[in-house]
N, C-alpha and C positions, 0 to 999 in steps of 0.2 A: 308242405306246410312247415315241416321242421327246418328245412333249408331257409325258408323265408324268415322264420323266427330267429334262427341263428344269425343270419345276415343283419337283421334288425338289432339284435343285441350287440353285435360287433361294432356297428356304426354308432350306436348310442354310447359306447364306452370311449370312443375316440375323443370327443370333446373333454371328457373327464381326464384323460391322460394328458391332454394339452394343458388343462388347468393345473394338474399336479406339477408339470414341468415349469409352468409360469410361477407357481408358488415357490418351488425349489430355487428358481433363479432369483426371486425376490430376497430370499434368505441369504444368498451369496452377496447381494449388494450391501453397501454400507448403509447404516442407519444415519440419515441426515434430516435435520430440521431445517425448514426453509421459512424465513421471515421476510415479509415484504414491507416497503415503506418504513425502513428502520430509522429511528431517531433516538440516539443514546446520549445522555448527559453524564459525563464523568465528574465526580466531585470528591473532595477530600476535606473532612471536617466542615461539612456544609458549605464549602466554597467550590464553585464551578471551575473546573480546570480545562475541560474540553467538551466539544459537542461533535458527535459522529453522526452523519447521515448517509444513507445508501438506499438505492431502490430494492436491493435484495441482499440478504445475509444467509449463508448456509453454515450450519454447525454440525461437524462430524461427531458422532457419538462412538468414538473408539478411544484407544489409549493415546492417540496423537494430540487431542484437544486443539483442533484446527478450526478456524473461522475463515470462511471464504466470502469475498465480496466480488461476485463475477460481473456485475453490471455497473460498476463505478463506486467511488467512495469520496467523501469529503470530511476532513477533520479540521476543526477550528480550535486552536489552543488559546487560552485566556490567562492574563495575569491576575493578581489578587483584586484588582479594581475592575475586573471583567472587560479589560481592554484586550483586543485581539493581538496576540504576539506572533502567531504564524498560522498558515493555512496550507493543508496538503490535499491535493485532488489527484485522482488517477482513475483509469478505466477499469482497473482490476487490483485487488489486494488480497493477501493471505496473512492471517494472524496465527502464529504458532505459539500458543500459550505456554507450553512447557519450556521452550527455548527463549521466551520473552522477545521474539522477533516479529516484526511486521514488515512484509515485503510488498512494496507498492510497485506495480508494473503498468506499462502502456500509458503513454501521454501523462507522465507524472509532472506536476507543477507544484512547487513549494514557494510560497510568498511569505516573507517575514515583515515585521512591523514597520521597518524603514522603507518598505517598497521594493527591496531587492527580490529577485525572482530566480529560481533554479528550474531548469527544464531538462528532462531526461526520460529514458524509457524504464529506468529502475532505480529505486532508492530503498535501502534497507535501514530500518530503525531498530537498533539493538538496545533495549532498556537495561540489559544486564552487562553492558560493555565494560570491560576491565579498564580500558583506556577512555577517559571521558571525552577525548578529542576524536573518538571514533564511534560516537553514538549514532550518527547518520553516516552511511557510506554507500558506495556503489563501485562497480567494475566495468561500467559502460560509459560511452561518451556523455558529457554533460555540458550544458550552456548555463552561464551565470551572468545575470544582468544586475550589477551592483549599483546602489545609489550613492556610494562613497567614492573615494579616489581610486578604487580598484578597477573601475570601468566595466567593460563587457568581456568575458572570457569564455573560452571553450577548452575542454580538457578531456582526457581519456578516462578519468575516474576522479573520485573525490572522497574526502572524509571530513567530518565536522563535529563540533560539540552539539549538545541537545538544543541549543538556542540558534544554531546556524550562524553564529557571529564570527567564528574562527574557521571558515571553510578553507580547506587545503585542496586545491585542484591540481592534479598531477598532469604533467606535460601541457601546461596551459599556454594558450596563444590567444591573442585578442587585442582590443584597443583599450589603452589606459588613458583616463582623462586627467590632464595636468592643469591645475588651476593657477599655479604660479611656478616659478623656476626653482623652488626649494629642493625638489628631487634631483634636478639636473642643473647644477649651477653653471655649466659651460654653455648652456643654451641661452640665447638672447644677448649675444655680444660680449660675454665675459671670457 
């Protein structure tokens, strides 16, 4: 009878030990808040500046102050008349609040007001950039489809101002649209 009682006590303690291990492992994990169907409107002095939407946002509660958008993100920026100035979409993004950096990755598409489009696998938005012409940048291949005389270009990396109006594409190749001979006066029989 004592052996049976001892065996019963030992087996009843086993699930409790597993539960203790599970709780100990939970404490090792980072504290993360998960929000679903996120829709955030950014405003300044009661003027809407941007609208962020995402199916999911994770906020890490540690000293890093990191926001993760693991399932896609879309941000639309507006001017003072609520006219869309640019749109950024990607399959994944990370916002590092302390560094004032947002890293967009996987199928990144940026569209600006004139209809020009940038496509790449990574774009970094640096709000605290010391060089205003490097507010947006990357170090991976990029395609740019411009609606002006620059045409369609591909390059190994790029940098640009915050409005994406002065994009500098490194090692650019592509097709340039020439509407008249002003750029190349020797073309056309001259």
